The first five atom37 places (N, CA, C, CB, O) and aatype in JSON, in Angstrom:
{
  "aatype": [12, 15, 6, 8, 13, 14, 6, 2, 0, 9, 7, 6, 3, 4, 19, 16, 17, 4, 2, 19, 4, 11, 7, 13, 16, 1, 8, 1, 10, 3, 1, 19, 0, 19, 2, 15, 8, 0, 0, 11, 0, 7, 14, 4, 10, 6, 8, 7, 14, 1, 19, 6, 10, 16, 11, 16, 5, 16, 11, 1, 1, 6, 15, 5, 1, 5, 11, 6, 10, 13, 14],
  "atom_mask": [
    [1, 1, 1, 1, 1],
    [1, 1, 1, 1, 1],
    [1, 1, 1, 1, 1],
    [1, 1, 1, 1, 1],
    [1, 1, 1, 1, 1],
    [1, 1, 1, 1, 1],
    [1, 1, 1, 1, 1],
    [1, 1, 1, 1, 1],
    [1, 1, 1, 1, 1],
    [1, 1, 1, 1, 1],
    [1, 1, 1, 0, 1],
    [1, 1, 1, 1, 1],
    [1, 1, 1, 1, 1],
    [1, 1, 1, 1, 1],
    [1, 1, 1, 1, 1],
    [1, 1, 1, 1, 1],
    [1, 1, 1, 1, 1],
    [1, 1, 1, 1, 1],
    [1, 1, 1, 1, 1],
    [1, 1, 1, 1, 1],
    [1, 1, 1, 1, 1],
    [1, 1, 1, 1, 1],
    [1, 1, 1, 0, 1],
    [1, 1, 1, 1, 1],
    [1, 1, 1, 1, 1],
    [1, 1, 1, 1, 1],
    [1, 1, 1, 1, 1],
    [1, 1, 1, 1, 1],
    [1, 1, 1, 1, 1],
    [1, 1, 1, 1, 1],
    [1, 1, 1, 1, 1],
    [1, 1, 1, 1, 1],
    [1, 1, 1, 1, 1],
    [1, 1, 1, 1, 1],
    [1, 1, 1, 1, 1],
    [1, 1, 1, 1, 1],
    [1, 1, 1, 1, 1],
    [1, 1, 1, 1, 1],
    [1, 1, 1, 1, 1],
    [1, 1, 1, 1, 1],
    [1, 1, 1, 1, 1],
    [1, 1, 1, 0, 1],
    [1, 1, 1, 1, 1],
    [1, 1, 1, 1, 1],
    [1, 1, 1, 1, 1],
    [1, 1, 1, 1, 1],
    [1, 1, 1, 1, 1],
    [1, 1, 1, 0, 1],
    [1, 1, 1, 1, 1],
    [1, 1, 1, 1, 1],
    [1, 1, 1, 1, 1],
    [1, 1, 1, 1, 1],
    [1, 1, 1, 1, 1],
    [1, 1, 1, 1, 1],
    [1, 1, 1, 1, 1],
    [1, 1, 1, 1, 1],
    [1, 1, 1, 1, 1],
    [1, 1, 1, 1, 1],
    [1, 1, 1, 1, 1],
    [1, 1, 1, 1, 1],
    [1, 1, 1, 1, 1],
    [1, 1, 1, 1, 1],
    [1, 1, 1, 1, 1],
    [1, 1, 1, 1, 1],
    [1, 1, 1, 1, 1],
    [1, 1, 1, 1, 1],
    [1, 1, 1, 1, 1],
    [1, 1, 1, 1, 1],
    [1, 1, 1, 1, 1],
    [1, 1, 1, 1, 1],
    [1, 1, 1, 1, 1]
  ],
  "atom_positions": [
    [[103.82, -25.88, -133.0], [104.04, -27.31, -133.08], [104.84, -27.76, -131.88], [104.76, -27.68, -134.4], [105.8, -27.1, -131.48]],
    [[104.46, -28.88, -131.3], [105.15, -29.35, -130.11], [106.49, -29.98, -130.47], [104.28, -30.35, -129.34], [106.7, -30.48, -131.58]],
    [[107.38, -29.95, -129.51], [108.71, -30.5, -129.71], [108.66, -32.02, -129.64], [109.7, -29.94, -128.67], [108.0, -32.57, -128.76]],
    [[109.35, -32.7, -130.55], [109.41, -34.16, -130.55], [110.8, -34.6, -130.11], [109.07, -34.73, -131.95], [111.8, -33.95, -130.41]],
    [[110.86, -35.71, -129.39], [112.09, -36.25, -128.85], [112.35, -37.63, -129.46], [112.03, -36.33, -127.31], [111.42, -38.23, -130.0]],
    [[113.58, -38.14, -129.39], [113.88, -39.46, -129.94], [113.21, -40.57, -129.13], [115.39, -39.69, -129.98], [112.78, -40.37, -127.99]],
    [[113.13, -41.74, -129.74], [112.44, -42.88, -129.11], [113.06, -43.28, -127.78], [112.46, -44.08, -130.06], [112.34, -43.68, -126.86]],
    [[114.36, -43.17, -127.64], [115.0, -43.59, -126.39], [114.69, -42.66, -125.22], [116.51, -43.67, -126.59], [115.07, -42.96, -124.09]],
    [[114.01, -41.55, -125.46], [113.63, -40.62, -124.39], [112.26, -40.96, -123.79], [113.62, -39.2, -124.92], [111.87, -40.37, -122.79]],
    [[111.53, -41.9, -124.39], [110.2, -42.25, -123.9], [110.3, -42.75, -122.46], [109.54, -43.34, -124.8], [111.13, -43.6, -122.15]],
    [[109.46, -42.22, -121.59], [109.47, -42.59, -120.18], [110.3, -41.66, -119.31], [0.0, 0.0, 0.0], [110.14, -41.66, -118.09]],
    [[111.16, -40.88, -119.92], [111.95, -39.9, -119.18], [111.08, -38.67, -118.92], [113.26, -39.5, -119.95], [109.89, -38.68, -119.25]],
    [[111.65, -37.62, -118.35], [110.88, -36.39, -118.19], [111.64, -35.21, -118.76], [110.55, -36.15, -116.71], [112.86, -35.24, -118.9]],
    [[110.9, -34.16, -119.08], [111.49, -32.94, -119.63], [110.77, -31.75, -119.01], [111.39, -32.9, -121.2], [109.73, -31.91, -118.38]],
    [[111.33, -30.56, -119.18], [110.72, -29.35, -118.67], [110.03, -28.64, -119.82], [111.77, -28.42, -117.98], [110.66, -28.32, -120.83]],
    [[108.74, -28.39, -119.67], [107.97, -27.7, -120.69], [106.83, -26.94, -120.03], [107.42, -28.71, -121.75], [106.57, -27.12, -118.84]],
    [[106.15, -26.09, -120.79], [105.07, -25.25, -120.27], [103.86, -26.09, -119.9], [104.69, -24.18, -121.29], [103.47, -26.98, -120.66]],
    [[103.26, -25.81, -118.75], [102.05, -26.5, -118.31], [100.92, -25.47, -118.27], [102.24, -27.17, -116.9], [101.03, -24.45, -117.6]],
    [[99.83, -25.75, -118.99], [98.69, -24.83, -119.02], [97.94, -24.78, -117.71], [97.75, -25.21, -120.13], [97.29, -23.78, -117.4]],
    [[97.99, -25.85, -116.92], [97.3, -25.88, -115.63], [98.09, -25.12, -114.58], [97.08, -27.33, -115.17], [97.53, -24.3, -113.85]],
    [[99.4, -25.38, -114.51], [100.27, -24.72, -113.51], [100.65, -23.3, -113.93], [101.54, -25.54, -113.29], [101.08, -22.5, -113.1]],
    [[100.49, -22.98, -115.2], [100.88, -21.67, -115.76], [102.35, -21.38, -115.55], [100.05, -20.55, -115.12], [102.74, -20.28, -115.14]],
    [[103.17, -22.39, -115.83], [104.6, -22.22, -115.71], [105.33, -23.42, -116.3], [0.0, 0.0, 0.0], [104.69, -24.38, -116.74]],
    [[106.65, -23.37, -116.3], [107.45, -24.48, -116.8], [107.58, -25.52, -115.71], [108.84, -23.99, -117.26], [108.08, -25.24, -114.62]],
    [[107.14, -26.74, -116.0], [107.19, -27.84, -115.04], [107.67, -29.1, -115.74], [105.8, -28.07, -114.4], [107.83, -29.13, -116.96]],
    [[107.91, -30.14, -114.95], [108.36, -31.42, -115.5], [107.17, -32.18, -116.09], [109.06, -32.27, -114.41], [106.09, -32.22, -115.5]],
    [[107.38, -32.76, -117.25], [106.37, -33.58, -117.92], [106.99, -34.89, -118.34], [105.78, -32.84, -119.15], [108.17, -34.94, -118.69]],
    [[106.21, -35.96, -118.3], [106.66, -37.27, -118.76], [106.64, -37.27, -120.29], [105.76, -38.42, -118.18], [105.76, -36.67, -120.9]],
    [[107.62, -37.94, -120.9], [107.65, -38.07, -122.35], [106.94, -39.35, -122.76], [109.11, -38.06, -122.88], [107.28, -40.43, -122.3]],
    [[105.94, -39.21, -123.63], [105.14, -40.33, -124.1], [105.35, -40.53, -125.59], [103.65, -40.11, -123.8], [105.78, -39.62, -126.3]],
    [[105.04, -41.74, -126.05], [105.13, -42.06, -127.49], [104.08, -41.24, -128.24], [104.92, -43.58, -127.74], [102.95, -41.1, -127.77]],
    [[104.45, -40.71, -129.4], [103.55, -39.87, -130.19], [102.37, -40.67, -130.72], [104.3, -39.24, -131.35], [101.23, -40.21, -130.61]],
    [[102.6, -41.84, -131.27], [101.53, -42.68, -131.81], [101.98, -44.14, -131.76], [101.17, -42.26, -133.27], [103.15, -44.42, -131.52]],
    [[101.05, -45.04, -131.98], [101.37, -46.46, -132.0], [102.4, -46.72, -133.1], [100.09, -47.33, -132.22], [102.27, -46.21, -134.21]],
    [[103.41, -47.51, -132.78], [104.51, -47.84, -133.7], [105.31, -46.62, -134.15], [103.96, -48.54, -134.93], [105.97, -46.66, -135.18]],
    [[105.26, -45.54, -133.39], [106.02, -44.34, -133.7], [107.38, -44.43, -133.02], [105.27, -43.07, -133.26], [107.53, -45.08, -131.99]],
    [[108.36, -43.77, -133.6], [109.71, -43.75, -133.03], [110.04, -42.37, -132.48], [110.75, -44.16, -134.09], [111.2, -41.99, -132.38]],
    [[109.0, -41.62, -132.11], [109.19, -40.28, -131.57], [108.42, -40.14, -130.26], [108.74, -39.19, -132.6], [107.49, -40.9, -130.0]],
    [[108.82, -39.18, -129.46], [108.16, -38.92, -128.17], [107.81, -37.45, -128.09], [109.07, -39.35, -126.97], [108.44, -36.61, -128.73]],
    [[106.8, -37.14, -127.27], [106.46, -35.74, -127.01], [106.05, -35.61, -125.56], [105.32, -35.24, -127.95], [105.78, -36.62, -124.9]],
    [[106.0, -34.39, -125.06], [105.67, -34.14, -123.66], [104.26, -34.62, -123.36], [105.82, -32.64, -123.32], [103.32, -34.29, -124.08]],
    [[104.12, -35.39, -122.3], [102.82, -35.91, -121.88], [102.31, -35.16, -120.66], [0.0, 0.0, 0.0], [102.43, -33.94, -120.59]],
    [[101.74, -35.88, -119.68], [101.15, -35.24, -118.52], [102.18, -34.6, -117.58], [100.33, -36.24, -117.76], [103.32, -35.04, -117.49]],
    [[101.73, -33.56, -116.9], [102.57, -32.85, -115.94], [102.82, -33.73, -114.72], [101.91, -31.51, -115.52], [101.92, -34.42, -114.26]],
    [[104.04, -33.7, -114.22], [104.39, -34.49, -113.04], [104.29, -33.7, -111.75], [105.79, -35.04, -113.19], [104.43, -34.26, -110.67]],
    [[104.04, -32.39, -111.85], [103.99, -31.53, -110.67], [102.63, -31.58, -109.97], [104.3, -30.1, -111.06], [102.56, -31.38, -108.75]],
    [[101.59, -31.84, -110.7], [100.26, -31.93, -110.1], [99.61, -33.23, -110.56], [99.37, -30.7, -110.49], [100.02, -33.8, -111.57]],
    [[98.64, -33.69, -109.83], [97.95, -34.92, -110.2], [97.06, -34.7, -111.4], [0.0, 0.0, 0.0], [96.8, -33.56, -111.78]],
    [[96.59, -35.77, -111.99], [95.69, -35.62, -113.13], [94.37, -34.99, -112.72], [95.45, -36.96, -113.79], [93.92, -35.17, -111.59]],
    [[93.77, -34.26, -113.64], [92.45, -33.69, -113.36], [91.44, -34.83, -113.33], [92.06, -32.62, -114.43], [91.43, -35.7, -114.19]],
    [[90.6, -34.79, -112.33], [89.57, -35.82, -112.2], [88.21, -35.15, -112.21], [89.77, -36.66, -110.9], [87.93, -34.27, -111.4]],
    [[87.38, -35.56, -113.14], [86.03, -35.02, -113.2], [85.18, -35.73, -112.14], [85.42, -35.2, -114.63], [85.18, -36.96, -112.05]],
    [[84.47, -34.95, -111.35], [83.62, -35.52, -110.31], [82.24, -35.83, -110.87], [83.51, -34.56, -109.12], [81.73, -35.12, -111.74]],
    [[81.64, -36.9, -110.35], [80.27, -37.21, -110.73], [79.33, -36.27, -109.99], [79.93, -38.69, -110.44], [79.75, -35.58, -109.06]],
    [[78.07, -36.25, -110.39], [77.09, -35.38, -109.73], [76.95, -35.76, -108.26], [75.73, -35.47, -110.44], [76.81, -34.88, -107.4]],
    [[76.97, -37.05, -107.97], [76.84, -37.51, -106.59], [78.01, -37.03, -105.75], [76.74, -39.05, -106.53], [77.82, -36.56, -104.63]],
    [[79.22, -37.14, -106.29], [80.41, -36.69, -105.55], [80.37, -35.18, -105.34], [81.69, -37.08, -106.3], [80.74, -34.69, -104.27]],
    [[79.92, -34.45, -106.34], [79.82, -33.0, -106.21], [78.83, -32.61, -105.13], [79.42, -32.37, -107.55], [79.11, -31.73, -104.32]],
    [[77.66, -33.26, -105.11], [76.65, -32.98, -104.08], [77.17, -33.33, -102.68], [75.36, -33.77, -104.37], [76.95, -32.58, -101.73]],
    [[77.86, -34.45, -102.57], [78.39, -34.88, -101.27], [79.41, -33.86, -100.75], [79.05, -36.27, -101.39], [79.38, -33.5, -99.57]],
    [[80.3, -33.41, -101.62], [81.3, -32.41, -101.19], [80.64, -31.1, -100.8], [82.32, -32.17, -102.3], [81.04, -30.46, -99.82]],
    [[79.63, -30.69, -101.56], [78.93, -29.45, -101.24], [78.23, -29.55, -99.89], [77.92, -29.12, -102.34], [78.26, -28.6, -99.11]],
    [[77.59, -30.7, -99.61], [76.91, -30.86, -98.32], [77.92, -30.87, -97.17], [76.08, -32.16, -98.31], [77.62, -30.36, -96.09]],
    [[79.1, -31.45, -97.38], [80.13, -31.44, -96.34], [80.62, -30.01, -96.1], [81.31, -32.35, -96.74], [80.88, -29.64, -94.96]],
    [[80.76, -29.22, -97.16], [81.17, -27.82, -96.99], [80.12, -27.04, -96.2], [81.4, -27.16, -98.36], [80.45, -26.22, -95.34]],
    [[78.85, -27.31, -96.5], [77.76, -26.62, -95.78], [77.79, -26.98, -94.3], [76.39, -26.98, -96.39], [77.57, -26.12, -93.45]],
    [[78.06, -28.25, -93.97], [78.13, -28.68, -92.58], [79.27, -28.0, -91.86], [78.28, -30.19, -92.49], [79.16, -27.67, -90.68]],
    [[80.39, -27.79, -92.57], [81.52, -27.1, -91.97], [81.21, -25.63, -91.72], [82.77, -27.24, -92.86], [81.65, -25.05, -90.73]],
    [[80.45, -25.03, -92.62], [80.09, -23.62, -92.45], [79.07, -23.41, -91.34], [79.55, -23.06, -93.75], [79.15, -22.45, -90.57]],
    [[78.1, -24.32, -91.26], [77.01, -24.2, -90.28], [76.95, -25.45, -89.43], [75.65, -23.97, -90.97], [76.12, -26.32, -89.68]],
    [[77.81, -25.57, -88.41], [77.84, -26.8, -87.59], [76.62, -26.98, -86.72], [79.05, -26.8, -86.72], [76.52, -27.96, -85.98]]
  ]
}
């Protein structure tokens, strides 16, 4: 079960485990639910959010990599 923090901690940051970084990093504290008076660790502040690429973006990046490999 994740650790919950008091309402006045919302917006602050805390140190908790990050599954992406595989270590303890800073995370923003977010509200647990609408009209809730508790907070829990939200997104990691050490790395940017994961962004899913569209098929077009993936193809474009792959073609740029190929151009770099074979100029």
